[in-house]
C-alpha positions in Angstrom: 38.5 -17.4 22.0 37.4 -16.0 18.2 40.4 -17.8 16.2 39.4 -15.0 13.3 39.7 -12.0 15.4 42.0 -9.9 13.1 44.8 -9.4 16.3 45.4 -13.3 16.5 45.7 -14.1 12.4 46.7 -10.9 11.0 47.1 -12.0 7.7 43.6 -13.5 7.9 41.9 -10.4 6.1 44.7 -10.8 3.4 44.2 -14.6 2.6 40.6 -14.3 2.8 40.3 -11.9 0.1 43.3 -13.6 -1.9 41.1 -16.9 -1.6 38.1 -14.9 -3.7 40.4 -12.6 -6.0 41.5 -15.7 -7.2 38.7 -18.6 -7.6 35.7 -15.4 -7.7 34.0 -17.9 -5.3 32.6 -16.6 -2.1 31.1 -13.2 -3.1 29.9 -11.0 -5.6 32.2 -9.6 -8.5 30.8 -6.6 -10.5 32.0 -5.4 -13.6 31.8 -1.2 -14.8 29.7 -1.3 -18.0 32.9 -0.2 -19.8 34.3 -4.0 -18.3 31.3 -5.9 -19.7 31.2 -3.7 -23.0 34.9 -5.2 -24.0 35.4 -7.7 -26.4 34.5 -11.2 -24.7 39.0 -11.9 -24.9 40.2 -8.4 -24.0 37.5 -8.5 -20.9 38.8 -12.7 -20.4 42.0 -11.1 -20.3 41.0 -9.0 -17.8 39.9 -11.0 -15.2 42.6 -13.3 -15.9 45.4 -10.7 -14.8 43.1 -9.8 -11.7 43.0 -13.6 -11.0 46.4 -13.6 -11.0 47.6 -10.4 -9.9 50.6 -10.8 -7.3 52.3 -7.6 -7.6 51.3 -6.0 -4.6 53.6 -3.8 -2.3 53.4 -0.5 0.0 51.7 1.5 -2.3 48.7 -0.1 -3.3 48.3 -2.3 -0.3 49.6 -0.1 2.3 47.1 -2.3 5.0 48.8 -5.4 3.8 45.0 -6.4 2.8 45.5 -7.7 -0.6 42.2 -5.0 -1.6 43.3 -3.2 -4.3 45.1 -3.4 -8.0 45.4 -2.5 -11.2 45.9 -4.6 -14.7 46.5 -3.8 -18.2 45.9 -6.4 -20.9 45.9 -5.8 -24.8 45.7 -2.0 -24.5 43.2 -1.7 -21.4 44.0 -0.6 -17.7 41.8 -1.8 -15.1 41.5 -1.2 -11.3 40.0 -3.8 -9.4 38.9 -3.5 -5.9 37.5 -6.0 -3.1 35.0 -4.7 -0.4 34.0 -5.9 2.8 30.8 -5.4 3.5 28.3 -6.9 6.3 26.0 -9.1 5.4 22.9 -7.0 4.3 25.1 -5.5 2.5 24.9 -1.5 3.6 27.6 -1.0 6.0 31.6 -2.3 6.4 31.8 -5.9 8.0 31.7 -5.4 12.1 34.9 -7.7 11.2 36.5 -8.8 7.4 38.5 -11.6 9.0 35.4 -13.7 9.5 32.9 -14.3 7.2 29.9 -15.5 8.6 29.4 -11.7 9.1 31.1 -10.6 6.1 30.0 -9.9 2.0 32.8 -9.7 -0.4 32.4 -7.9 -2.9 35.4 -7.4 -6.1 34.6 -4.5 -8.4 36.3 -4.5 -11.6 36.0 -1.7 -13.7 38.4 0.6 -16.4 40.7 3.2 -15.2 39.1 5.7 -17.6 35.8 5.1 -16.0 37.2 6.5 -12.3 
């Protein structure tokens, strides 16, 4: 029996996404050009806000995977999104609950860059 199968552990994807977002470890973090160009203090504050985000609800997290949020700091508003890709990474992961076949990518962008 595959103990990491989402049907057996419905919160496994959420837990993996939370661990990655809080630590920025276990995947790749990508900042848009706008975020990268922010003053270092504002950029650090936005990254800290993404790490500490915990305001998930039915509107921003309908599948309970904790893979999207909005953070605002010092007048800057950003969106962040976690994608679960295959290991290439070219396609979606065949099983986002299995780190052995999943590459997580956290993208952070200014709201106006959307």
